[in-house]
C-alpha positions in Angstrom: -62.1 53.6 45.4 -62.0 56.1 42.5 -58.7 57.4 43.8 -57.5 53.7 44.2 -58.3 52.9 40.9 -56.2 56.0 39.3 -53.1 55.4 41.2 -53.4 51.3 40.0 -53.9 53.1 36.1 -50.9 55.3 37.0 -49.0 52.0 37.8 -49.6 50.5 34.8 -49.1 53.2 32.6 -45.8 53.4 34.3 -44.7 49.9 33.7 -46.4 50.1 30.1 -43.9 53.3 29.5 -40.9 51.2 31.2 -41.4 48.2 29.3 -41.6 49.8 25.9 -38.5 51.4 26.6 -37.1 47.9 27.2 -38.4 46.5 24.3 -37.1 49.4 22.5 -33.6 49.5 23.6 -33.9 45.2 23.2 -35.0 45.9 19.7 -31.9 48.1 18.7 -30.1 46.1 20.6 -30.7 42.7 19.0 -32.4 44.1 15.3 -29.6 42.0 13.6 -30.7 38.4 15.6 -34.6 39.2 15.3 -33.3 40.3 11.0 -31.7 36.8 10.6 -34.3 35.0 12.8 -37.0 36.4 10.8 -35.1 35.5 7.8 -34.5 32.0 8.9 -37.9 31.4 9.8 -39.6 32.7 5.8 -36.7 30.3 4.3 -38.1 27.1 6.3 -41.5 28.4 6.9 -44.9 27.6 4.6 -45.5 30.3 2.4 -49.2 30.8 3.4 -49.9 29.9 7.1 -53.3 29.4 6.9 -53.8 25.5 6.7 -58.3 25.1 7.3 -60.9 26.0 9.3 -62.0 23.5 11.9 -65.4 23.1 12.8 -65.5 20.0 15.1 -67.1 19.3 18.5 -63.7 19.1 20.1 -63.1 22.6 18.9 -66.8 23.7 19.9 -66.1 22.4 23.7 -63.5 24.9 24.9 -65.9 27.9 24.6 -67.5 28.8 27.4 -69.4 31.8 29.0 -66.3 33.6 30.1 -63.9 32.3 27.1 -66.5 33.8 25.2 -66.1 37.0 27.3 -62.4 37.1 27.0 -62.7 36.9 23.4 -64.4 39.8 23.0 -62.2 41.7 25.4 -59.5 41.2 23.4 -61.7 42.4 20.1 -62.6 45.1 22.0 -59.4 46.3 22.7 -57.9 45.8 19.7 -55.4 43.0 20.3 -55.1 39.7 18.5 -55.3 36.1 20.4 -55.0 32.6 19.5 -55.3 29.2 21.3 -51.6 27.9 21.5 -49.8 24.5 22.0 -51.3 21.6 23.4 -54.7 22.4 22.9 -54.4 22.7 19.5 -53.0 19.2 19.2 -55.6 17.6 21.0 -58.6 19.3 19.2 -56.3 18.4 15.6 -56.2 14.6 17.8 -60.1 14.6 18.1 -59.6 15.1 21.9 -61.1 17.9 23.8 -58.6 19.7 25.7 -58.4 19.7 29.3 -56.5 23.6 29.1 -56.5 26.5 26.6 -53.0 28.0 26.3 -53.4 31.8 24.5 -50.9 33.3 22.9 -51.8 37.1 21.7 -49.9 40.3 20.5 -50.9 42.4 23.9 -47.7 43.2 25.6 -48.0 42.2 29.7 -47.9 45.8 30.4 -50.9 46.3 28.4 -52.9 43.0 29.2 -52.7 44.8 33.0 -53.7 47.9 32.0 -56.9 46.2 30.1 -57.7 43.9 32.8 -57.4 46.9 35.4 -59.4 49.1 33.1 -62.0 46.5 33.5 -62.2 45.5 37.1 -60.3 41.8 36.3 -58.7 40.2 39.3 -55.4 39.1 38.0 -53.9 35.7 39.4 -50.6 34.0 40.0 -48.1 37.0 38.8 -45.2 35.0 39.1 -45.9 34.2 34.9 -45.4 37.9 34.4 -41.4 37.6 34.5 -42.7 35.0 31.6 -45.0 37.3 29.8 -48.0 35.4 31.0 -50.7 37.0 33.0 -53.5 35.2 34.1 -56.5 36.7 34.2 -59.7 34.8 36.5 -62.9 35.9 33.9 -66.1 36.5 35.9 -64.4 35.5 38.9 -65.1 31.8 37.5 -62.2 30.7 34.9 -58.3 31.7 34.3 -56.9 32.1 31.8 -53.2 32.0 31.1 -52.5 34.5 28.0 -48.9 34.9 27.0 -47.2 37.6 25.2 -46.0 36.8 21.5 -41.9 36.3 21.8 -39.0 35.9 20.8 -35.8 34.2 22.4 -32.8 35.7 21.5 -29.9 35.0 24.0 -30.1 31.6 25.8 -27.4 29.5 27.8 -29.2 25.8 27.6 -31.5 27.0 30.5 -32.7 30.7 30.2 -33.3 32.9 27.3 -33.7 37.0 27.6 -37.0 37.4 25.7 -37.9 40.2 23.3 -41.8 40.4 22.9 -42.9 40.5 19.2 -46.6 41.0 17.5 -45.1 38.3 14.9 -47.3 35.3 15.1 -44.1 33.7 13.0 -41.4 34.4 14.7 -43.2 33.3 18.2 -43.8 29.8 15.8 -40.3 29.8 15.3 -38.7 29.8 18.7 -40.8 26.7 19.7 -39.4 23.4 20.1 -41.3 20.9 17.6 -43.5 21.7 14.8 -46.7 19.9 16.7 -46.0 22.5 19.1 -45.5 25.6 17.1 -49.5 25.9 15.1 -52.0 28.4 16.2 -55.8 28.0 16.3 -57.9 31.5 16.0 -61.5 31.2 17.9 -62.7 31.4 14.0 -61.7 27.8 13.4 -58.2 29.2 11.6 -55.3 26.9 11.7 -52.0 28.5 11.5 -49.5 26.4 11.1 -46.0 28.2 9.5 -43.9 25.0 10.0 -46.0 21.9 8.6 -46.9 20.5 12.1 -49.9 19.6 10.8 -48.4 17.4 8.6 -46.3 16.0 10.8 -49.3 15.3 13.5 -51.1 13.4 10.3 -47.7 11.0 9.9 -47.2 10.7 14.0 -43.6 12.1 13.0 -41.6 14.1 15.9 -39.7 17.1 14.2 -37.9 20.1 15.6 -38.8 23.2 14.3 -35.8 24.5 11.8 -32.8 23.0 12.7 -32.6 20.3 15.8 -29.1 21.0 16.8 -30.2 25.0 17.0 -33.3 23.9 19.1 -31.7 21.9 21.5 -29.3 23.9 22.1 -31.8 26.9 23.2 -32.9 24.5 26.1 -31.2 21.1 26.0 -34.6 20.0 28.0 -36.0 20.0 24.3 -34.3 16.5 24.3 -36.7 15.0 27.2 -39.5 16.6 25.4 -38.6 15.0 22.6 -38.9 11.3 24.1 -42.1 12.7 26.0 -44.1 13.8 23.0 -42.3 10.6 20.0 -44.6 8.8 23.1 -47.6 10.5 22.9 -47.8 11.3 19.4 -45.8 7.8 17.4 -47.9 4.7 16.6 -44.4 2.6 16.1 -42.1 2.7 19.4 -38.8 2.9 17.1 -39.5 5.0 14.3 -36.8 8.0 15.4 -35.0 10.1 12.3 -31.4 8.9 12.4 -30.4 12.2 12.3 -32.3 14.1 15.1 -31.0 10.6 17.5 -27.6 12.0 15.8 -28.1 15.6 17.0 -29.4 14.2 20.3 -26.4 12.1 21.1 -24.5 15.1 20.2 -25.9 17.2 22.4 -26.5 14.8 25.0 -23.9 16.4 27.7 -26.2 19.7 28.3 -28.7 18.0 29.9 -25.7 18.8 33.1 -27.1 22.4 32.7 -30.6 21.2 33.4 -31.9 21.0 36.8 -32.6 17.5 38.5 -36.4 18.7 39.2 -37.1 19.2 35.9 -35.6 16.3 33.9 -37.4 13.9 36.6 -40.5 15.2 35.5 -40.0 14.9 32.2 -39.1 11.4 32.5 -41.9 10.8 34.3 -43.8 11.3 31.8 -42.1 9.0 29.6 -42.1 5.9 32.1 -46.0 6.4 32.6 -46.9 7.0 28.5 -46.7 4.9 25.2 -43.6 3.2 25.1 -42.2 4.5 27.9 -39.3 1.7 28.1 -38.7 1.3 24.9 -38.0 5.0 25.2 -35.7 5.3 27.9 -33.7 2.2 26.2 -33.6 4.6 23.2 -32.5 7.6 25.3 -29.8 5.5 27.1 -28.6 4.4 23.7 -28.0 8.6 23.1 -26.0 8.5 26.3 -27.7 10.7 28.6 -27.4 8.3 31.6 -24.5 9.9 33.3 -26.1 13.1 33.2 -29.3 12.4 34.2 -27.8 10.6 37.7 -27.5 7.1 36.5 -24.4 5.1 36.5 -22.1 4.9 33.4 -23.3 1.8 32.3 -27.2 1.6 33.8 -28.2 -2.4 34.0 -30.6 -1.8 30.7 -31.2 -5.8 30.4 -32.6 -5.7 34.2 -34.8 -2.5 33.3 -35.8 -4.5 30.6 -37.1 -7.8 32.4 -38.3 -5.1 35.6 -40.3 -3.9 33.0 -42.4 -6.9 31.5 -42.9 -7.7 34.8 -44.2 -5.0 36.4 -46.7 -4.4 33.5 -47.7 -7.8 33.8 -49.2 -7.3 37.1 -50.1 -3.2 37.0 -50.3 -1.5 33.4 -50.3 1.6 35.8 -46.4 1.7 37.0 -44.9 3.7 39.5 -42.2 5.3 37.5 -39.5 4.6 40.3 -40.0 1.4 40.7 -38.7 0.6 37.0 -35.9 3.4 37.6 -34.5 1.0 40.7 -33.8 -1.7 38.0 -31.1 0.2 35.9 -29.5 0.8 39.7 -27.1 -1.9 41.1 -26.8 -0.8 44.9 -28.5 1.5 47.5 -25.7 4.0 46.5 -26.7 4.5 43.1 -30.3 4.7 44.8 -28.8 7.9 46.4 -27.1 9.4 43.9 -29.7 9.5 41.9 -31.7 11.2 44.2 -29.1 13.9 44.6 -29.5 14.5 40.7 -33.3 14.0 40.4 -34.6 15.3 43.8 -37.1 12.7 44.6 -39.9 13.3 47.1 -39.9 11.7 50.5 -42.0 8.8 49.0 -39.8 8.0 45.2 -36.6 8.5 47.7 -37.5 6.2 50.3 -39.1 3.2 47.9 -35.8 3.7 45.4 -33.5 2.6 48.1 -36.3 0.1 49.8 -36.1 -1.8 46.6 -32.7 -1.4 46.1 -31.9 -2.8 49.5 -34.5 -5.7 49.5 -34.6 -6.9 45.8 -31.6 -9.6 46.3 -32.7 -11.6 49.3 -36.3 -11.5 49.1 -36.0 -12.9 45.3 -36.5 -16.2 45.9 -38.9 -16.1 48.7 -42.2 -17.7 47.7 -44.7 -17.3 50.3 -46.5 -14.1 52.2 -45.5 -14.4 55.3 -41.8 -12.5 54.8 -43.6 -9.7 53.0 -45.9 -9.4 55.5 -43.1 -9.3 58.0 -41.7 -6.6 56.0 -44.3 -4.3 55.9 -44.8 -3.9 59.5 -40.8 -3.7 60.2 -41.4 0.5 60.9 -42.1 2.8 63.0 -43.5 5.3 60.6 -46.5 4.3 58.7 -47.2 0.9 58.5 -49.5 1.5 54.8 -46.9 3.2 52.9 -44.4 0.3 54.2 -46.6 -2.2 53.0 -46.9 0.5 49.1 -43.1 -0.1 48.9 -43.2 -4.4 49.5 -46.1 -4.4 46.8 -44.2 -2.5 44.4 -41.1 -4.9 45.5 -43.6 -8.0 44.3 -44.4 -6.3 40.9 -40.3 -5.8 40.8 -40.0 -9.3 41.1 -43.3 -10.0 38.8 -44.2 -12.0 41.7 -48.7 -11.9 40.4 -50.2 -14.2 43.0 -48.1 -13.1 46.3 -49.1 -9.0 45.1 -52.4 -9.7 45.4 -52.3 -12.1 48.6 -50.8 -8.8 50.3 -52.5 -6.4 48.3 -55.7 -8.3 50.2 -54.4 -8.8 53.5 -55.6 -6.1 56.0 -52.6 -4.8 58.0 -53.0 -5.7 62.1 -52.7 -3.1 64.6 -49.5 -4.2 66.6 -50.8 -4.0 70.1 -47.4 -2.1 71.7 -46.6 1.8 71.3 -42.9 3.0 71.6 -43.7 4.4 75.3 -44.6 1.6 76.5 -41.6 -0.3 75.7 -39.3 2.9 76.7 -41.2 3.1 80.0 -40.2 -1.1 80.3 -36.6 -0.2 79.7 -35.9 0.0 75.8 -33.9 2.3 74.9 -35.2 5.2 72.5 -33.7 6.8 69.1 -32.9 4.3 66.2 -32.5 1.1 68.7 -35.7 1.6 69.7 -36.9 0.5 66.2 -35.0 -2.4 66.2 -36.6 -3.9 69.4 -40.3 -3.1 67.7 -39.0 -4.6 65.1 -38.1 -8.0 66.7 -40.9 -7.7 68.7 -43.2 -7.5 65.3 -41.3 -11.0 63.9 -42.6 -12.5 67.2 -46.0 -11.0 66.9 -46.2 -12.2 63.0 -45.3 -15.9 63.5 -48.0 -16.1 66.3 -50.4 -15.0 63.6 -50.9 -11.9 65.0 -52.7 -12.9 67.3 -50.6 -11.5 70.6 -51.6 -9.3 73.1 -49.6 -6.3 74.6 -49.0 -8.6 77.8 -47.9 -11.8 76.1 -45.3 -9.5 74.0 -44.1 -7.4 76.5 -42.7 -11.3 78.1 -40.9 -11.2 75.4 -38.9 -8.1 75.9 -36.2 -9.0 78.1 -34.8 -11.6 76.1 -35.1 -9.0 73.3 -33.1 -6.5 74.9 -30.7 -9.3 76.2 -29.7 -10.2 72.5 -29.5 -6.1 72.0 -27.2 -5.8 74.3 -24.8 -9.1 73.5 -24.8 -7.8 69.4 -23.6 -4.3 70.6 -20.8 -6.1 72.6 
C-alpha cells in the first residue's frame, strides 16, 4: 500500500512538472496575448469586484458536511476556491441551486496531488482536459472543480487553454455577464462585469465585445437566447446591437456540431418565451445553419405552438419543430444535421408524413387505428399519435385517445408466416390490414376469426404487386 501511494505521488509530481513546463511555455508564447486580455478586461471591469456579502437561506442551502470538508481541504493546502456560474445566479435569484460548480486557483496537477495525498477518490477523469477534476468527498458527494483559465486560440468551437490564478481573466473569458460572477464561501460576491446589475434588470449581455465573445464559440448565439428565456421578464426586449452581431455571425453555427445545437434549442423551446425566441432566432438568419429549410414555415410554427400549449403546457420540442418543415424529406435533413434520438427522429417524420391527411378527421377510430399500425411498440406509436393530435389542436380527441387503453392484437407475426404470410416489410402490411379489420369490429375478433380474413388480405397484396 505504501509503495502504491509512493508511485501515485511520483506520477502526480511528474504530471505537475509537465504542467508547469506547458504552462510556462504557453505563458511565454502568449505573453502579449495575456497582457492584451488583461488590459481589455481592466478597461471594462468594475474597479472593485466585491459587490456585497450574501447571507441568505439559498446560500446556506448549499453547505453539506462534504462541502465543508472540501473547503477546509483547499484552505489547508493554500488554494482558493469560489462558487462559479449558475449556482451564483440562482442564489441571487433566491433559488436553491441544484448543482454547485467550483472554480479554483489550483492547477489540475495540484488538485490531483492533493486528493491523492488525502486518499480522496477522483471520478470522471474526462474533464481533466478542460481543467476539471471531480473528487468524491467522504464517498458521498461529487464536486466539479475547474482551474481558472484563459482561452487563448479559438476556432469558434475549441480553445487552447492557459491556466491562470487571475479571477478577472477567467471572468473575462466567460460568455454572459450573469455567468461571470463568483461567490466566496464566506458569502462575498465578486462581480467584475456588472452581472449583478444585469440580473436585477433581467438583462442578457455578453462580457465585453459581443462580436469577440461569439467568435470564440458560436454556440454562444444559442446560449444567449436560452438565458434570455431563463432570465428576461418580457419576450421581446432584446438589445438591437446584440441582435445585429448575432445575425452577422449566424454562419458560424455551421461549425458547431448538431448535437450541441439541438441540446441548446430544446432548452430554449421548453423554457420561457420558447416560441418567441425561436421566431427571433429565425429572423436573425439562423435557419439554414441549424438544419432547417431556408424559408421555414414560421406561420405554421406559430399556429401549432399555440394549439399545442393550449392542450399541454409541457411541450415535446420536436412537435413544434415539425411545424417549421414542409415535407418528410425536410425531417430527414434536419435529423442529419441535429442528430435526433430515434424517438425524436421517428416522431418528426411521423408528424410531417401524417398531418395533412389527418387534419380534417374528427372521429377517434382513425387515430386509434393509426396507433396500431406498427410491428414494434404500439405504446410508443400511441405517443406519436397523441402528439399529432396536439399538433392539430384536437383537444377532445386527444383526451379520448389518452384515456383509451391499448387493446392487445390477438395474432403474432410467426403465426401469420406459418399460414403463408410473407416475411419482412410485407408482413407489416398484412398485419396493418388485419388490424384495420380488427378495429372496425371494435377490437373483439379472436385469432381464429382474423385468420379467416388472411387469404383475402394476401390476395389483395399479391394483386397490388402485379
